[in-house]
C-alpha positions in Angstrom: -0.2 -0.1 0.1 1.3 3.4 -1.1 2.3 5.6 2.0 -0.2 8.7 3.3 0.5 12.1 1.7 0.6 15.8 3.2 1.4 18.7 1.8 4.2 21.0 2.9 4.7 24.8 1.3 7.0 24.9 -2.0 10.6 25.6 -0.8 10.3 23.9 2.7 12.1 20.5 1.4 14.8 22.5 -0.1 18.4 21.2 0.8 16.8 18.1 2.4 18.6 14.9 1.7 18.8 11.1 3.8 19.5 11.4 7.2 18.1 15.0 7.6 15.2 15.4 9.9 11.7 17.6 8.2 9.0 18.7 10.7 5.4 19.3 9.6 3.5 21.7 11.0 0.2 23.3 10.7 -3.3 21.7 9.8 -1.7 19.0 7.9 0.4 18.2 11.1 -2.8 18.6 12.9 -4.4 15.7 10.3 -1.1 13.2 10.2 -1.6 13.1 14.1 -5.4 13.7 15.0 -6.9 11.9 12.2 -4.9 9.4 10.4 -3.4 8.6 14.4 0.1 8.6 12.3 2.9 7.4 15.1 6.6 6.4 15.3 7.8 4.1 12.5 4.8 4.5 10.2 5.5 5.4 6.9 4.9 8.8 5.3 5.1 11.1 2.1 5.9 14.5 2.3 5.3 16.8 -0.8 5.6 20.7 -1.9 3.1 20.5 -4.1 5.6 21.1 -7.1 6.5 18.0 -7.9 9.0 17.4 -4.5 8.5 14.4 -2.7 10.0 13.4 0.4 9.6 9.9 1.9 10.5 8.9 5.2 9.7 7.4 8.7 7.8 9.3 11.6 9.9 9.5 14.7 7.6 11.6 16.6 4.9 14.3 17.0 3.8 16.6 19.2 0.8 19.9 19.4 0.3 20.2 16.0 3.8 18.6 14.4 5.2 15.2 12.7 9.0 15.2 12.8 9.8 12.3 10.1 13.5 11.5 9.4 14.2 11.7 5.3 15.3 8.4 3.8 15.0 9.6 0.1 14.2 13.1 -1.7 12.7 12.7 -5.1 11.3 15.4 -7.9 9.0 14.4 -9.9 8.7 16.4 -13.4 5.8 17.4 -14.9 5.0 15.4 -18.3 5.8 16.9 -21.5 2.2 17.4 -22.4 0.7 19.1 -20.0 -3.7 18.7 -19.5 -5.4 21.8 -18.4 -9.2 21.2 -17.8 -11.6 24.5 -18.9 -14.7 23.8 -16.9 -17.5 25.4 -17.0 -19.2 27.0 -13.9 -22.0 24.3 -13.7 -25.1 23.8 -10.4 -25.1 21.4 -8.0 -21.4 21.1 -7.3 -21.1 19.4 -10.6 -18.0 21.4 -11.5 -16.0 20.9 -8.2 -16.7 17.0 -9.0 -15.1 17.0 -11.9 -12.2 18.8 -10.9 -11.9 16.4 -7.9 -12.0 13.1 -10.3 -9.4 15.6 -12.9 -7.2 15.6 -10.6 -7.8 12.1 -9.1 -6.9 11.4 -13.1 -3.8 13.6 -13.6 -4.5 17.0 -14.5 -2.1 19.2 -14.6 -4.3 22.9 -14.1 -8.1 23.7 -14.0 -9.3 27.0 -15.4 -13.3 28.0 -14.6 -14.8 29.2 -17.1 -18.3 31.4 -16.7 -20.0 30.7 -19.8 -22.9 32.3 -21.5 -24.7 29.4 -20.2 -23.9 28.9 -17.2 -26.0 29.1 -14.6 -24.0 29.6 -11.7 -22.2 32.9 -11.7 -19.0 33.9 -9.6 -19.4 37.7 -8.8 -17.4 39.5 -6.4 -17.2 38.1 -3.0 -18.8 35.1 -4.0 -16.0 34.3 -6.7 -13.2 34.7 -4.2 -14.7 31.7 -2.0 -15.5 29.9 -5.1 -11.8 30.1 -6.4 -10.5 29.2 -2.8 -12.7 26.1 -2.5 -12.0 25.0 -6.1 -8.4 24.8 -4.8 -9.1 23.3 -2.0 -11.1 20.5 -3.8 -7.7 19.9 -5.8 -5.3 19.7 -3.2 -7.4 17.0 -1.5 -7.9 14.9 -4.5 -3.7 15.3 -4.9 -3.3 14.2 -1.7 -6.1 11.0 -2.0 -4.7 10.3 -5.5 -0.8 10.4 -3.4 0.5 13.2 -6.1 3.3 15.4 -6.0 1.7 17.8 -8.2 -1.4 19.9 -6.7 -3.4 21.1 -9.9 -3.0 25.1 -10.7 -6.5 26.7 -10.3 -5.7 30.0 -12.5 -8.0 32.6 -13.1 -11.8 32.2 -13.8 -12.4 33.6 -17.3 -15.2 34.4 -19.4 -15.5 34.2 -23.3 -13.1 37.0 -24.3 -10.3 35.3 -21.6 -10.8 31.9 -23.0 -10.1 32.8 -26.4 -6.9 34.7 -25.7 -6.3 31.0 -23.7 -6.7 29.2 -26.5 -4.8 31.2 -29.1 -1.9 30.9 -26.2 -2.4 27.4 -26.2 -0.8 24.0 -28.4 -3.7 22.7 -29.1 -7.5 23.9 -27.8 -10.1 20.9 -27.9 -13.9 21.8 -27.6 -15.5 18.7 -26.3 -19.1 19.1 -28.5 -21.5 16.3 -28.9 -22.2 17.7 -32.1 -18.6 17.7 -33.2 -17.6 15.3 -36.7 -14.3 14.3 -35.7 -13.8 11.9 -32.6 -11.5 13.2 -30.0 -8.7 10.2 -30.5 -8.4 11.5 -34.0 -7.6 15.3 -32.9 -5.3 14.0 -30.8 -3.5 11.4 -32.7 -3.2 14.1 -35.7 -1.9 16.5 -33.4 0.7 14.1 -32.7 1.7 13.1 -36.4 1.8 16.7 -37.2 4.8 17.1 -34.6 6.4 13.5 -35.2 6.3 14.9 -38.9 8.5 18.1 -37.5 10.9 16.4 -35.7 9.4 17.4 -33.1 8.5 15.8 -29.5 4.8 16.3 -28.7 5.0 18.7 -25.6 3.3 21.6 -24.8 -0.3 22.4 -23.4 -3.4 21.1 -24.4 -6.8 22.5 -23.2 -9.8 20.3 -22.8 -12.8 22.7 -22.8 -16.3 21.6 -21.3 -19.9 23.2 -21.3 -22.3 23.6 -18.9 -25.1 21.9 -18.5 -27.0 23.6 -20.9 -24.0 22.9 -23.6 -22.1 25.6 -25.3 -23.9 27.8 -27.3 -23.7 28.5 -31.2 -21.9 31.9 -30.6 -19.3 30.8 -28.2 -18.5 27.7 -30.1 -17.6 30.2 -33.2 -15.7 32.6 -31.3 -13.5 29.6 -29.8 -13.1 28.0 -33.1 -12.0 31.5 -34.6 -9.6 31.6 -31.9 -7.8 28.7 -32.6 -9.9 25.6 -31.0 -11.6 22.6 -32.9 -14.2 20.8 -32.0 -14.2 16.6 -31.1 -16.6 13.9 -30.5 -16.0 12.4 -26.9 -18.2 9.3 -27.2 -21.8 8.5 -28.8 -23.3 9.4 -25.0 -24.1 13.2 -23.7 -22.2 13.6 -20.5 -22.4 15.7 -18.0 -20.6 18.3 -16.9 -19.1 16.6 -14.6 -18.2 13.3 -16.3 -17.0 14.7 -19.7 -13.6 16.7 -18.5 -12.1 13.6 -16.4 -12.8 11.1 -19.4 -11.4 12.9 -21.7 -8.4 13.1 -19.4 -8.4 9.3 -19.5 -8.7 9.0 -23.4 -5.7 11.9 -23.7 -3.7 10.3 -20.9 -3.8 7.1 -22.8 -3.3 8.7 -26.6 -0.9 11.0 -25.7 1.5 8.5 -23.7 1.2 10.1 -20.0 -0.3 7.1 -18.6 
């Protein structure tokens, strides 16, 4: 069974090596001590959320602290092709469910999208709280999946902001039920084009998922004009919470991330 993972701030594991002692504190340490009830001699991983992982053994605990003897420090690099889920805001916490599942499956970043047909609206103080909740969901899911990386939750975008992100991406795909080309064909063709140029497939791929009411025709046109392509994920219509994770699975396999 894999070791439980607890997160520390980026940079706090720098300079450590086998035999060094690390003291975890704060909420993560309290969770390890009071909820997980870790005891001396148990194996544990401490990750900084940015790819660095400490594997060690618990040597002691205190009031809100966990002391770990370092056995190994590992640096986990991001994949050459990074997947970004652009998730339209959705009602009933379905957008948060998409973030949670996509994180467990290996997504590298998520972008909240205020689509035209999104019933949920992020405004003012609610926007800040909702964004913080997405970050919390991603962190918890990364811990559950024993990841060393916590996906970045980028700033929320509207249609214009998403168009700008598409223009900057290496590939942007709108998952759409009316699309003619399967997602597999779009991804494999992109790989083939790079291979023909004697270039290793790398860069950032946006997977764009609309809200419950779908992406409006006007939005599809605007995003396509910015450089996005439409792709069919499957023969059935998936919920907003399901489409993104399903696309992550297929893309991870095709692009050699798994």
